[in-house]
All heavy atoms as a GROMACS GRO file, in nm:
protein
  522
    1MET      N    1   6.544  -0.159   1.553
    1MET     CA    2   6.416  -0.141   1.618
    1MET      C    3   6.305  -0.145   1.514
    1MET      O    4   6.322  -0.101   1.402
    1MET     CB    5   6.410  -0.009   1.691
    1MET     CG    6   6.494  -0.002   1.813
    1MET     SD    7   6.439   0.144   1.898
    1MET     CE    8   6.483   0.102   2.059
    2THR      N    9   6.190  -0.188   1.556
    2THR     CA   10   6.075  -0.190   1.468
    2THR      C   11   5.995  -0.063   1.488
    2THR      O   12   6.030   0.023   1.569
    2THR     CB   13   5.987  -0.314   1.497
    2THR    OG1   14   5.942  -0.308   1.632
    2THR    CG2   15   6.065  -0.442   1.474
    3GLU      N   16   5.885  -0.055   1.418
    3GLU     CA   17   5.803   0.067   1.428
    3GLU      C   18   5.742   0.084   1.567
    3GLU      O   19   5.717   0.194   1.611
    3GLU     CB   20   5.690   0.059   1.324
    3GLU     CG   21   5.741   0.065   1.183
    3GLU     CD   22   5.628   0.050   1.084
    3GLU    OE1   23   5.511   0.049   1.126
    3GLU    OE2   24   5.656   0.038   0.965
    4ASP      N   25   5.717  -0.028   1.636
    4ASP     CA   26   5.658  -0.020   1.769
    4ASP      C   27   5.760   0.012   1.877
    4ASP      O   28   5.724   0.029   1.992
    4ASP     CB   29   5.589  -0.152   1.804
    4ASP     CG   30   5.473  -0.181   1.710
    4ASP    OD1   31   5.420  -0.086   1.650
    4ASP    OD2   32   5.436  -0.300   1.696
    5GLY      N   33   5.885   0.019   1.840
    5GLY     CA   34   5.987   0.050   1.938
    5GLY      C   35   6.044  -0.073   2.005
    5GLY      O   36   6.119  -0.062   2.100
    6GLU      N   37   6.005  -0.192   1.959
    6GLU     CA   38   6.055  -0.315   2.018
    6GLU      C   39   6.157  -0.378   1.923
    6GLU      O   40   6.141  -0.370   1.802
    6GLU     CB   41   5.941  -0.414   2.042
    6GLU     CG   42   5.838  -0.365   2.143
    6GLU     CD   43   5.725  -0.465   2.158
    6GLU    OE1   44   5.733  -0.574   2.100
    6GLU    OE2   45   5.630  -0.434   2.228
    7GLU      N   46   6.256  -0.436   1.980
    7GLU     CA   47   6.356  -0.504   1.899
    7GLU      C   48   6.311  -0.646   1.871
    7GLU      O   49   6.250  -0.710   1.954
    7GLU     CB   50   6.490  -0.508   1.972
    7GLU     CG   51   6.552  -0.372   1.988
    7GLU     CD   52   6.689  -0.383   2.051
    7GLU    OE1   53   6.753  -0.489   2.039
    7GLU    OE2   54   6.730  -0.285   2.114
    8LYS      N   55   6.343  -0.692   1.751
    8LYS     CA   56   6.310  -0.829   1.716
    8LYS      C   57   6.424  -0.917   1.766
    8LYS      O   58   6.536  -0.906   1.719
    8LYS     CB   59   6.294  -0.843   1.564
    8LYS     CG   60   6.253  -0.980   1.522
    8LYS     CD   61   6.231  -0.986   1.373
    8LYS     CE   62   6.190  -1.124   1.332
    8LYS     NZ   63   6.172  -1.136   1.188
    9ARG      N   64   6.393  -1.004   1.863
    9ARG     CA   65   6.494  -1.091   1.920
    9ARG      C   66   6.492  -1.226   1.851
    9ARG      O   67   6.387  -1.280   1.822
    9ARG     CB   68   6.469  -1.116   2.069
    9ARG     CG   69   6.492  -0.999   2.157
    9ARG     CD   70   6.485  -1.036   2.303
    9ARG     NE   71   6.393  -1.147   2.327
    9ARG     CZ   72   6.405  -1.233   2.426
    9ARG    NH1   73   6.504  -1.223   2.511
    9ARG    NH2   74   6.318  -1.329   2.444
   10GLU      N   75   6.609  -1.280   1.830
   10GLU     CA   76   6.618  -1.417   1.781
   10GLU      C   77   6.639  -1.507   1.902
   10GLU      O   78   6.703  -1.467   1.999
   10GLU     CB   79   6.736  -1.431   1.684
   10GLU     CG   80   6.712  -1.358   1.554
   10GLU     CD   81   6.809  -1.402   1.448
   10GLU    OE1   82   6.868  -1.510   1.461
   10GLU    OE2   83   6.826  -1.325   1.354
   11PRO      N   84   6.584  -1.629   1.895
   11PRO     CA   85   6.600  -1.718   2.011
   11PRO      C   86   6.746  -1.755   2.031
   11PRO      O   87   6.824  -1.755   1.936
   11PRO     CB   88   6.517  -1.841   1.973
   11PRO     CG   89   6.498  -1.834   1.827
   11PRO     CD   90   6.507  -1.690   1.789
   12PRO      N   91   6.782  -1.783   2.153
   12PRO     CA   92   6.921  -1.824   2.179
   12PRO      C   93   6.957  -1.950   2.099
   12PRO      O   94   6.870  -2.023   2.055
   12PRO     CB   95   6.923  -1.854   2.328
   12PRO     CG   96   6.804  -1.785   2.384
   12PRO     CD   97   6.705  -1.775   2.274
   13GLU      N   98   7.085  -1.975   2.086
   13GLU     CA   99   7.134  -2.087   2.005
   13GLU      C  100   7.078  -2.221   2.051
   13GLU      O  101   7.046  -2.306   1.970
   13GLU     CB  102   7.287  -2.089   2.009
   13GLU     CG  103   7.351  -2.191   1.919
   13GLU     CD  104   7.333  -2.161   1.772
   13GLU    OE1  105   7.325  -2.042   1.736
   13GLU    OE2  106   7.325  -2.256   1.694
   14ASP      N  107   7.066  -2.241   2.182
   14ASP     CA  108   7.023  -2.371   2.232
   14ASP      C  109   6.873  -2.395   2.212
   14ASP      O  110   6.827  -2.506   2.226
   14ASP     CB  111   7.060  -2.388   2.379
   14ASP     CG  112   6.998  -2.281   2.467
   14ASP    OD1  113   6.953  -2.178   2.413
   14ASP    OD2  114   6.996  -2.301   2.590
   15GLU      N  115   6.796  -2.296   2.178
   15GLU     CA  116   6.652  -2.313   2.159
   15GLU      C  117   6.615  -2.330   2.012
   15GLU      O  118   6.501  -2.356   1.980
   15GLU     CB  119   6.577  -2.194   2.217
   15GLU     CG  120   6.585  -2.184   2.367
   15GLU     CD  121   6.506  -2.066   2.421
   15GLU    OE1  122   6.435  -2.001   2.342
   15GLU    OE2  123   6.517  -2.038   2.540
   16ARG      N  124   6.708  -2.319   1.921
   16ARG     CA  125   6.677  -2.322   1.778
   16ARG      C  126   6.653  -2.462   1.725
   16ARG      O  127   6.581  -2.479   1.629
   16ARG     CB  128   6.790  -2.258   1.698
   16ARG     CG  129   6.799  -2.110   1.719
   16ARG     CD  130   6.906  -2.050   1.634
   16ARG     NE  131   6.914  -1.906   1.663
   16ARG     CZ  132   7.007  -1.828   1.616
   16ARG    NH1  133   7.102  -1.876   1.539
   16ARG    NH2  134   7.008  -1.700   1.646
   17HIS      N  135   6.713  -2.561   1.785
   17HIS     CA  136   6.711  -2.694   1.728
   17HIS      C  137   6.624  -2.792   1.807
   17HIS      O  138   6.645  -2.912   1.802
   17HIS     CB  139   6.853  -2.749   1.718
   17HIS     CG  140   6.942  -2.661   1.634
   17HIS    ND1  141   6.927  -2.649   1.499
   17HIS    CD2  142   7.045  -2.582   1.669
   17HIS    CE1  143   7.017  -2.566   1.453
   17HIS    NE2  144   7.090  -2.522   1.554
   18HIS      N  145   6.525  -2.743   1.879
   18HIS     CA  146   6.439  -2.832   1.957
   18HIS      C  147   6.361  -2.926   1.867
   18HIS      O  148   6.339  -3.042   1.903
   18HIS     CB  149   6.343  -2.753   2.045
   18HIS     CG  150   6.406  -2.698   2.169
   18HIS    ND1  151   6.459  -2.779   2.267
   18HIS    CD2  152   6.426  -2.570   2.210
   18HIS    CE1  153   6.508  -2.704   2.362
   18HIS    NE2  154   6.490  -2.577   2.330
   19GLY      N  155   6.317  -2.880   1.754
   19GLY     CA  156   6.242  -2.966   1.662
   19GLY      C  157   6.325  -3.081   1.611
   19GLY      O  158   6.278  -3.196   1.605
   20ILE      N  159   6.450  -3.053   1.577
   20ILE     CA  160   6.539  -3.159   1.528
   20ILE      C  161   6.570  -3.257   1.640
   20ILE      O  162   6.568  -3.379   1.621
   20ILE     CB  163   6.668  -3.097   1.471
   20ILE    CG1  164   6.635  -3.012   1.348
   20ILE    CG2  165   6.770  -3.204   1.437
   20ILE    CD1  166   6.750  -2.929   1.298
   21GLU      N  167   6.597  -3.205   1.758
   21GLU     CA  168   6.627  -3.292   1.872
   21GLU      C  169   6.508  -3.381   1.905
   21GLU      O  170   6.523  -3.500   1.933
   21GLU     CB  171   6.664  -3.209   1.993
   21GLU     CG  172   6.797  -3.138   1.980
   21GLU     CD  173   6.823  -3.042   2.094
   21GLU    OE1  174   6.738  -3.032   2.186
   21GLU    OE2  175   6.928  -2.977   2.093
   22ASN      N  176   6.388  -3.326   1.901
   22ASN     CA  177   6.268  -3.404   1.930
   22ASN      C  178   6.247  -3.513   1.825
   22ASN      O  179   6.208  -3.625   1.858
   22ASN     CB  180   6.145  -3.314   1.938
   22ASN     CG  181   6.145  -3.229   2.061
   22ASN    OD1  182   6.213  -3.258   2.158
   22ASN    ND2  183   6.069  -3.122   2.059
   23ALA      N  184   6.274  -3.484   1.699
   23ALA     CA  185   6.260  -3.584   1.593
   23ALA      C  186   6.361  -3.697   1.611
   23ALA      O  187   6.327  -3.814   1.593
   23ALA     CB  188   6.277  -3.518   1.457
   24VAL      N  189   6.483  -3.663   1.648
   24VAL     CA  190   6.585  -3.766   1.671
   24VAL      C  191   6.547  -3.853   1.790
   24VAL      O  192   6.558  -3.977   1.784
   24VAL     CB  193   6.724  -3.700   1.692
   24VAL    CG1  194   6.825  -3.801   1.743
   24VAL    CG2  195   6.772  -3.636   1.564
   25LEU      N  196   6.501  -3.792   1.896
   25LEU     CA  197   6.458  -3.870   2.013
   25LEU      C  198   6.338  -3.958   1.981
   25LEU      O  199   6.330  -4.072   2.029
   25LEU     CB  200   6.426  -3.777   2.130
   25LEU     CG  201   6.547  -3.714   2.197
   25LEU    CD1  202   6.503  -3.614   2.303
   25LEU    CD2  203   6.635  -3.820   2.259
   26LEU      N  204   6.245  -3.909   1.902
   26LEU     CA  205   6.130  -3.989   1.862
   26LEU      C  206   6.175  -4.109   1.779
   26LEU      O  207   6.128  -4.222   1.800
   26LEU     CB  208   6.030  -3.904   1.784
   26LEU     CG  209   5.907  -3.980   1.733
   26LEU    CD1  210   5.823  -4.030   1.849
   26LEU    CD2  211   5.825  -3.890   1.642
   27GLY      N  212   6.267  -4.088   1.686
   27GLY     CA  213   6.320  -4.197   1.606
   27GLY      C  214   6.390  -4.301   1.693
   27GLY      O  215   6.372  -4.422   1.673
   28PHE      N  216   6.469  -4.257   1.789
   28PHE     CA  217   6.536  -4.348   1.881
   28PHE      C  218   6.435  -4.428   1.961
   28PHE      O  219   6.450  -4.549   1.980
   28PHE     CB  220   6.628  -4.269   1.975
   28PHE     CG  221   6.696  -4.354   2.077
   28PHE    CD1  222   6.800  -4.438   2.042
   28PHE    CD2  223   6.655  -4.349   2.210
   28PHE    CE1  224   6.863  -4.516   2.138
   28PHE    CE2  225   6.717  -4.427   2.305
   28PHE     CZ  226   6.821  -4.511   2.269
   29PHE      N  227   6.330  -4.364   2.007
   29PHE     CA  228   6.226  -4.430   2.085
   29PHE      C  229   6.154  -4.536   2.002
   29PHE      O  230   6.128  -4.647   2.048
   29PHE     CB  231   6.125  -4.326   2.139
   29PHE     CG  232   6.016  -4.386   2.221
   29PHE    CD1  233   6.042  -4.435   2.348
   29PHE    CD2  234   5.887  -4.393   2.172
   29PHE    CE1  235   5.941  -4.491   2.424
   29PHE    CE2  236   5.786  -4.447   2.247
   29PHE     CZ  237   5.813  -4.496   2.374
   30VAL      N  238   6.124  -4.504   1.877
   30VAL     CA  239   6.056  -4.600   1.788
   30VAL      C  240   6.145  -4.722   1.764
   30VAL      O  241   6.098  -4.836   1.769
   30VAL     CB  242   6.018  -4.532   1.655
   30VAL    CG1  243   5.976  -4.632   1.551
   30VAL    CG2  244   5.906  -4.430   1.678
   31VAL      N  245   6.275  -4.700   1.741
   31VAL     CA  246   6.368  -4.812   1.722
   31VAL      C  247   6.377  -4.896   1.849
   31VAL      O  248   6.378  -5.020   1.844
   31VAL     CB  249   6.507  -4.760   1.678
   31VAL    CG1  250   6.612  -4.869   1.685
   31VAL    CG2  251   6.499  -4.702   1.539
   32LEU      N  252   6.381  -4.832   1.963
   32LEU     CA  253   6.389  -4.902   2.090
   32LEU      C  254   6.266  -4.988   2.114
   32LEU      O  255   6.276  -5.104   2.157
   32LEU     CB  256   6.408  -4.802   2.204
   32LEU     CG  257   6.440  -4.857   2.341
   32LEU    CD1  258   6.576  -4.927   2.339
   32LEU    CD2  259   6.441  -4.744   2.443
   33VAL      N  260   6.147  -4.935   2.086
   33VAL     CA  261   6.024  -5.011   2.104
   33VAL      C  262   6.018  -5.128   2.006
   33VAL      O  263   5.980  -5.240   2.043
   33VAL     CB  264   5.901  -4.918   2.088
   33VAL    CG1  265   5.772  -4.998   2.077
   33VAL    CG2  266   5.893  -4.822   2.206
   34ALA      N  267   6.057  -5.106   1.881
   34ALA     CA  268   6.057  -5.214   1.782
   34ALA      C  269   6.153  -5.325   1.823
   34ALA      O  270   6.120  -5.444   1.810
   34ALA     CB  271   6.095  -5.159   1.644
   35ALA      N  272   6.270  -5.290   1.874
   35ALA     CA  273   6.366  -5.391   1.919
   35ALA      C  274   6.310  -5.468   2.038
   35ALA      O  275   6.328  -5.590   2.048
   35ALA     CB  276   6.499  -5.325   1.957
   36GLY      N  277   6.239  -5.401   2.127
   36GLY     CA  278   6.178  -5.468   2.241
   36GLY      C  279   6.070  -5.567   2.199
   36GLY      O  280   6.061  -5.678   2.251
   37ILE      N  281   5.989  -5.528   2.102
   37ILE     CA  282   5.884  -5.617   2.052
   37ILE      C  283   5.946  -5.739   1.985
   37ILE      O  284   5.902  -5.853   2.006
   37ILE     CB  285   5.790  -5.541   1.957
   37ILE    CG1  286   5.708  -5.439   2.035
   37ILE    CG2  287   5.699  -5.637   1.880
   37ILE    CD1  288   5.629  -5.344   1.950
   38TRP      N  289   6.050  -5.717   1.904
   38TRP     CA  290   6.118  -5.829   1.839
   38TRP      C  291   6.178  -5.923   1.944
   38TRP      O  292   6.168  -6.045   1.932
   38TRP     CB  293   6.228  -5.776   1.746
   38TRP     CG  294   6.315  -5.885   1.694
   38TRP    CD1  295   6.288  -5.972   1.593
   38TRP    CD2  296   6.445  -5.920   1.744
   38TRP    NE1  297   6.394  -6.058   1.576
   38TRP    CE2  298   6.492  -6.028   1.667
   38TRP    CE3  299   6.525  -5.869   1.844
   38TRP    CZ2  300   6.615  -6.086   1.690
   38TRP    CZ3  301   6.649  -5.927   1.866
   38TRP    CH2  302   6.692  -6.035   1.789
   39LEU      N  303   6.240  -5.868   2.048
   39LEU     CA  304   6.302  -5.948   2.152
   39LEU      C  305   6.198  -6.030   2.227
   39LEU      O  306   6.220  -6.149   2.255
   39LEU     CB  307   6.380  -5.858   2.248
   39LEU     CG  308   6.458  -5.928   2.359
   39LEU    CD1  309   6.564  -6.018   2.299
   39LEU    CD2  310   6.523  -5.824   2.448
   40LEU      N  311   6.084  -5.972   2.258
   40LEU     CA  312   5.979  -6.046   2.327
   40LEU      C  313   5.926  -6.161   2.242
   40LEU      O  314   5.900  -6.271   2.292
   40LEU     CB  315   5.865  -5.952   2.366
   40LEU     CG  316   5.895  -5.857   2.481
   40LEU    CD1  317   5.779  -5.760   2.500
   40LEU    CD2  318   5.919  -5.935   2.608
   41GLY      N  319   5.911  -6.138   2.112
   41GLY     CA  320   5.865  -6.245   2.022
   41GLY      C  321   5.965  -6.358   2.015
   41GLY      O  322   5.928  -6.477   2.017
   42THR      N  323   6.094  -6.325   2.007
   42THR     CA  324   6.198  -6.427   2.003
   42THR      C  325   6.202  -6.506   2.133
   42THR      O  326   6.215  -6.630   2.132
   42THR     CB  327   6.335  -6.362   1.976
   42THR    OG1  328   6.327  -6.288   1.855
   42THR    CG2  329   6.445  -6.464   1.967
   43MET      N  330   6.188  -6.438   2.245
   43MET     CA  331   6.188  -6.506   2.374
   43MET      C  332   6.068  -6.600   2.387
   43MET      O  333   6.080  -6.710   2.444
   43MET     CB  334   6.189  -6.404   2.488
   43MET     CG  335   6.321  -6.332   2.503
   43MET     SD  336   6.318  -6.196   2.622
   43MET     CE  337   6.273  -6.280   2.771
   44ALA      N  338   5.954  -6.562   2.334
   44ALA     CA  339   5.836  -6.648   2.338
   44ALA      C  340   5.857  -6.774   2.255
   44ALA      O  341   5.818  -6.884   2.297
   44ALA     CB  342   5.713  -6.571   2.290
   45ASP      N  343   5.920  -6.760   2.139
   45ASP     CA  344   5.948  -6.877   2.055
   45ASP      C  345   6.044  -6.974   2.125
   45ASP      O  346   6.026  -7.095   2.121
   45ASP     CB  347   6.006  -6.834   1.921
   45ASP     CG  348   5.904  -6.761   1.834
   45ASP    OD1  349   5.783  -6.772   1.860
   45ASP    OD2  350   5.949  -6.690   1.740
   46VAL      N  351   6.147  -6.920   2.187
   46VAL     CA  352   6.243  -7.004   2.259
   46VAL      C  353   6.174  -7.074   2.376
   46VAL      O  354   6.199  -7.193   2.402
   46VAL     CB  355   6.364  -6.920   2.305
   46VAL    CG1  356   6.453  -6.998   2.400
   46VAL    CG2  357   6.444  -6.873   2.186
   47ARG      N  358   6.089  -7.002   2.447
   47ARG     CA  359   6.018  -7.061   2.560
   47ARG      C  360   5.930  -7.177   2.516
   47ARG      O  361   5.925  -7.282   2.580
   47ARG     CB  362   5.934  -6.956   2.632
   47ARG     CG  363   5.871  -7.010   2.760
   47ARG     CD  364   5.777  -6.911   2.825
   47ARG     NE  365   5.658  -6.901   2.742
   47ARG     CZ  366   5.603  -6.787   2.700
   47ARG    NH1  367   5.657  -6.673   2.733
   47ARG    NH2  368   5.496  -6.787   2.624
   48LYS      N  369   5.861  -7.160   2.403
   48LYS     CA  370   5.776  -7.268   2.351
   48LYS      C  371   5.859  -7.391   2.317
   48LYS      O  372   5.820  -7.504   2.346
   48LYS     CB  373   5.700  -7.221   2.228
   48LYS     CG  374   5.589  -7.125   2.258
   48LYS     CD  375   5.521  -7.080   2.130
   48LYS     CE  376   5.420  -6.971   2.156
   48LYS     NZ  377   5.360  -6.922   2.031
   49ALA      N  378   5.974  -7.370   2.254
   49ALA     CA  379   6.061  -7.483   2.218
   49ALA      C  380   6.116  -7.552   2.343
   49ALA      O  381   6.122  -7.676   2.349
   49ALA     CB  382   6.175  -7.435   2.130
   50GLN      N  383   6.152  -7.476   2.444
   50GLN     CA  384   6.204  -7.535   2.568
   50GLN      C  385   6.095  -7.611   2.642
   50GLN      O  386   6.121  -7.718   2.698
   50GLN     CB  387   6.264  -7.427   2.657
   50GLN     CG  388   6.396  -7.376   2.608
   50GLN     CD  389   6.452  -7.266   2.697
   50GLN    OE1  390   6.381  -7.208   2.779
   50GLN    NE2  391   6.580  -7.234   2.679
   51ASP      N  392   5.973  -7.558   2.644
   51ASP     CA  393   5.862  -7.628   2.709
   51ASP      C  394   5.834  -7.761   2.639
   51ASP      O  395   5.809  -7.862   2.703
   51ASP     CB  396   5.736  -7.541   2.709
   51ASP     CG  397   5.744  -7.426   2.806
   51ASP    OD1  398   5.835  -7.426   2.893
   51ASP    OD2  399   5.660  -7.333   2.796
   52CYS      N  400   5.841  -7.760   2.508
   52CYS     CA  401   5.817  -7.881   2.430
   52CYS      C  402   5.925  -7.984   2.461
   52CYS      O  403   5.895  -8.102   2.484
   52CYS     CB  404   5.814  -7.847   2.282
   52CYS     SG  405   5.788  -7.989   2.174
   53ALA      N  406   6.051  -7.940   2.462
   53ALA     CA  407   6.160  -8.033   2.489
   53ALA      C  408   6.155  -8.084   2.632
   53ALA      O  409   6.190  -8.200   2.659
   53ALA     CB  410   6.294  -7.965   2.462
   54ALA      N  411   6.111  -8.002   2.726
   54ALA     CA  412   6.103  -8.043   2.865
   54ALA      C  413   5.996  -8.150   2.886
   54ALA      O  414   6.005  -8.230   2.980
   54ALA     CB  415   6.072  -7.922   2.954
   55GLN      N  416   5.899  -8.157   2.797
   55GLN     CA  417   5.794  -8.259   2.806
   55GLN      C  418   5.839  -8.390   2.744
   55GLN      O  419   5.765  -8.488   2.746
   55GLN     CB  420   5.667  -8.210   2.738
   55GLN     CG  421   5.602  -8.095   2.810
   55GLN     CD  422   5.482  -8.041   2.734
   55GLN    OE1  423   5.445  -8.092   2.630
   55GLN    NE2  424   5.422  -7.936   2.788
   56GLY      N  425   5.957  -8.393   2.686
   56GLY     CA  426   6.011  -8.515   2.630
   56GLY      C  427   5.972  -8.539   2.485
   56GLY      O  428   5.997  -8.648   2.432
   57ARG      N  429   5.912  -8.445   2.420
   57ARG     CA  430   5.875  -8.463   2.279
   57ARG      C  431   5.999  -8.451   2.191
   57ARG      O  432   6.095  -8.384   2.224
   57ARG     CB  433   5.773  -8.358   2.238
   57ARG     CG  434   5.641  -8.372   2.309
   57ARG     CD  435   5.540  -8.284   2.243
   57ARG     NE  436   5.464  -8.214   2.345
   57ARG     CZ  437   5.390  -8.107   2.322
   57ARG    NH1  438   5.382  -8.057   2.201
   57ARG    NH2  439   5.323  -8.050   2.418
   58ARG      N  440   5.993  -8.514   2.074
   58ARG     CA  441   6.107  -8.511   1.982
   58ARG      C  442   6.084  -8.420   1.864
   58ARG      O  443   6.177  -8.385   1.793
   58ARG     CB  444   6.135  -8.651   1.930
   58ARG     CG  445   6.180  -8.744   2.038
   58ARG     CD  446   6.221  -8.875   1.978
   58ARG     NE  447   6.217  -8.977   2.082
   58ARG     CZ  448   6.214  -9.105   2.058
   58ARG    NH1  449   6.216  -9.148   1.934
   58ARG    NH2  450   6.212  -9.191   2.156
   59ASN      N  451   5.962  -8.383   1.836
   59ASN     CA  452   5.932  -8.302   1.718
   59ASN      C  453   5.903  -8.155   1.754
   59ASN      O  454   5.804  -8.098   1.710
   59ASN     CB  455   5.813  -8.362   1.642
   59ASN     CG  456   5.690  -8.371   1.731
   59ASN    OD1  457   5.698  -8.353   1.852
   59ASN    ND2  458   5.575  -8.401   1.672
   60CYS      N  459   5.990  -8.095   1.829
   60CYS     CA  460   5.968  -7.960   1.879
   60CYS      C  461   6.013  -7.851   1.782
   60CYS      O  462   5.963  -7.739   1.788
   60CYS     CB  463   6.040  -7.940   2.012
   60CYS     SG  464   5.981  -8.050   2.140
   61ALA      N  465   6.106  -7.882   1.695
   61ALA     CA  466   6.159  -7.780   1.605
   61ALA      C  467   6.058  -7.750   1.494
   61ALA      O  468   5.991  -7.839   1.444
   61ALA     CB  469   6.290  -7.826   1.544
   62THR      N  470   6.050  -7.625   1.456
   62THR     CA  471   5.962  -7.589   1.346
   62THR      C  472   6.033  -7.621   1.216
   62THR      O  473   6.154  -7.603   1.201
   62THR     CB  474   5.927  -7.440   1.348
   62THR    OG1  475   6.048  -7.366   1.346
   62THR    CG2  476   5.848  -7.404   1.474
   63ILE      N  477   5.957  -7.670   1.119
   63ILE     CA  478   6.012  -7.709   0.990
   63ILE      C  479   5.959  -7.610   0.886
   63ILE      O  480   5.837  -7.597   0.868
   63ILE     CB  481   5.973  -7.852   0.953
   63ILE    CG1  482   6.027  -7.948   1.057
   63ILE    CG2  483   6.024  -7.887   0.814
   63ILE    CD1  484   5.980  -8.089   1.040
   64ASP      N  485   6.049  -7.541   0.820
   64ASP     CA  486   6.009  -7.446   0.715
   64ASP      C  487   5.998  -7.521   0.583
   64ASP      O  488   6.095  -7.581   0.536
   64ASP     CB  489   6.113  -7.334   0.702
   64ASP     CG  490   6.119  -7.248   0.828
   64ASP    OD1  491   6.016  -7.235   0.895
   64ASP    OD2  492   6.227  -7.194   0.856
   65VAL      N  493   5.879  -7.519   0.526
   65VAL     CA  494   5.854  -7.585   0.399
   65VAL      C  495   5.865  -7.482   0.289
   65VAL      O  496   5.795  -7.380   0.293
   65VAL     CB  497   5.715  -7.651   0.399
   65VAL    CG1  498   5.688  -7.717   0.266
   65VAL    CG2  499   5.703  -7.749   0.514
   66PRO      N  500   5.952  -7.503   0.190
   66PRO     CA  501   5.964  -7.405   0.081
   66PRO      C  502   5.839  -7.403  -0.005
   66PRO      O  503   5.772  -7.505  -0.024
   66PRO     CB  504   6.085  -7.453   0.002
   66PRO     CG  505   6.100  -7.598   0.036
   66PRO     CD  506   6.044  -7.616   0.175
   67ALA      N  507   5.805  -7.287  -0.056
   67ALA     CA  508   5.688  -7.274  -0.142
   67ALA      C  509   5.717  -7.336  -0.277
   67ALA      O  510   5.826  -7.329  -0.330
   67ALA     CB  511   5.653  -7.126  -0.157
   68ARG      N  512   5.614  -7.397  -0.335
   68ARG     CA  513   5.631  -7.462  -0.466
   68ARG      C  514   5.590  -7.368  -0.575
   68ARG      O  515   5.513  -7.288  -0.573
   68ARG     CB  516   5.547  -7.587  -0.474
   68ARG     CG  517   5.603  -7.693  -0.384
   68ARG     CD  518   5.529  -7.820  -0.407
   68ARG     NE  519   5.591  -7.925  -0.327
   68ARG     CZ  520   5.557  -8.050  -0.338
   68ARG    NH1  521   5.466  -8.086  -0.423
   68ARG    NH2  522   5.614  -8.140  -0.264
   0.00000   0.00000   0.00000
């Protein structure tokens, strides 16, 4: 007991790790959003290439030029 006559209670076991759980969930959410953005960008590139090929063009592929 303390001087005021109240006992100092510790939080139950399941309430102690909320900060860690929230950080893990935030990290998972950030990874999920980043993967979604990457997927949308890849899908847009594929769509552009398919649209180009559907128009009958032959030079649809992007050519990577190495730096000199």
